[in-house]
C-alpha positions as CSV (number, residue, x, y, z in Angstrom):
1,M,38.5,10.7,15.4
2,T,36.6,12.4,13.3
3,E,37.9,14.3,10.4
4,F,34.8,16.3,10.1
5,N,36.0,20.3,9.8
6,P,33.0,22.2,9.1
7,Q,33.1,25.7,7.5
8,P,30.4,28.3,6.9
9,G,27.8,27.1,4.2
10,D,28.4,23.7,5.1
11,R,26.2,21.2,5.1
12,C,25.7,18.7,7.9
13,H,23.4,16.8,10.6
14,W,22.9,17.2,14.3
15,I,22.5,13.4,15.7
16,L,19.8,13.3,18.6
17,W,20.5,9.6,19.9
18,S,18.6,7.9,16.8
19,D,16.9,10.9,15.1
20,V,18.9,13.1,12.5
21,E,17.6,16.6,12.2
22,P,19.7,18.8,8.4
23,C,21.6,21.8,9.3
24,T,23.6,24.5,7.6
25,V,27.3,25.3,9.0
26,V,26.7,29.4,10.0
27,K,29.8,30.3,12.2
28,R,33.1,29.2,12.9
29,T,35.4,29.6,15.3
30,A,38.8,27.4,16.1
31,K,36.5,25.6,18.9
32,T,33.0,26.0,18.1
33,V,30.4,26.0,15.1
34,T,27.2,27.6,15.3
35,V,24.3,25.8,12.5
36,R,21.1,26.9,11.4
37,L,18.5,23.6,12.1
38,D,16.6,23.4,8.6
39,K,13.8,21.9,7.1
40,A,12.7,18.7,6.4
41,E,9.5,17.9,4.5
42,L,8.6,14.3,4.6
43,A,8.2,12.4,0.5
44,K,7.9,9.4,1.6
45,P,6.4,7.7,4.2
46,P,8.0,5.0,6.3
47,V,6.8,1.3,6.2
48,M,5.9,0.2,9.5
49,V,4.7,-3.1,10.6
50,P,3.8,-3.7,14.5
51,G,6.5,-5.6,16.6
52,G,9.5,-4.0,18.4
53,F,9.3,-1.4,21.5
54,A,6.5,0.3,19.1
55,A,7.0,-0.6,15.6
56,I,9.1,-2.1,13.1
57,C,10.4,0.1,10.4
58,L,11.0,-1.8,6.8
59,D,11.7,1.2,4.9
60,P,12.0,4.7,6.5
61,G,10.9,6.3,4.1
62,T,12.2,9.9,2.5
63,H,12.6,13.6,3.4
64,E,13.1,16.5,1.2
65,I,15.5,18.9,3.2
66,S,15.8,23.1,2.8
67,E,17.8,25.8,4.2
68,D,15.1,27.9,6.8
69,P,16.8,30.8,7.3
70,N,14.6,31.5,10.3
71,G,15.4,28.1,11.8
72,R,17.3,27.4,15.5
73,L,20.6,28.5,16.2
74,L,22.7,25.8,17.7
75,T,26.4,25.7,19.3
76,F,28.9,22.8,19.2
77,S,31.9,22.5,20.7
78,L,35.4,20.6,19.4
79,R,36.1,18.5,22.2
80,G,39.8,16.5,22.9
81,N,38.5,13.5,20.9
82,G,37.8,15.2,17.7
83,R,34.0,15.3,17.8
84,W,31.7,18.1,17.4
85,K,29.7,17.7,20.4
86,G,26.5,20.0,21.7
87,K,28.7,22.8,24.0
88,G,27.4,21.8,27.9
89,A,26.5,17.9,26.2
90,A,28.3,15.4,28.1
91,A,31.5,14.4,26.5
92,R,30.7,10.5,26.1
93,G,27.6,8.6,25.0
94,L,25.4,9.1,22.2
95,G,23.4,12.2,20.7
96,D,24.3,15.5,20.6
97,E,26.7,15.4,18.1
98,L,27.2,17.3,14.6
99,R,28.7,15.4,11.7
100,A,29.2,16.3,7.5
101,G,26.2,15.6,5.6
102,W,22.7,16.6,5.4
103,R,20.4,14.1,6.7
104,K,17.1,13.9,8.3
105,F,15.8,10.5,9.8
106,R,13.1,10.2,12.4
107,D,13.6,7.0,13.9
108,E,9.7,6.1,13.5
109,G,10.3,2.7,15.9
110,F,9.8,5.4,19.7
C-alpha cells in the first residue's frame, strides 16, 4: 500500500511500464486525481552500448523538467490496494500508475 496522498500543486510522475513522465496534480477528489503532463527536455543524453534487446544503457542521462500549462490531462483513481492507477486501467500489473516525485525516465533499451 502506498502512502502517496496527492494534493493540487504536488509534483508527481506517471509510470508507463519502463518509461516515466513528470506531471503536476491539478485536481483532487476523495477517489480521483487529475494531473497535467509536464515538459522534460533532455539535458544530458544517455550513454548506450550495443547489446540486450536493442542496447544497454550505461547512464540514463538527465532531463530538465518544467511545468506545461497546456499539457495533456490524465485522471487516476484510488484502488483498494492504495495505489493510484489510470482510470480504466487493470488493477494488477505494472504500469499506468501515479507516484510521488517529479521524474522523467525514458527506457532507451527498447
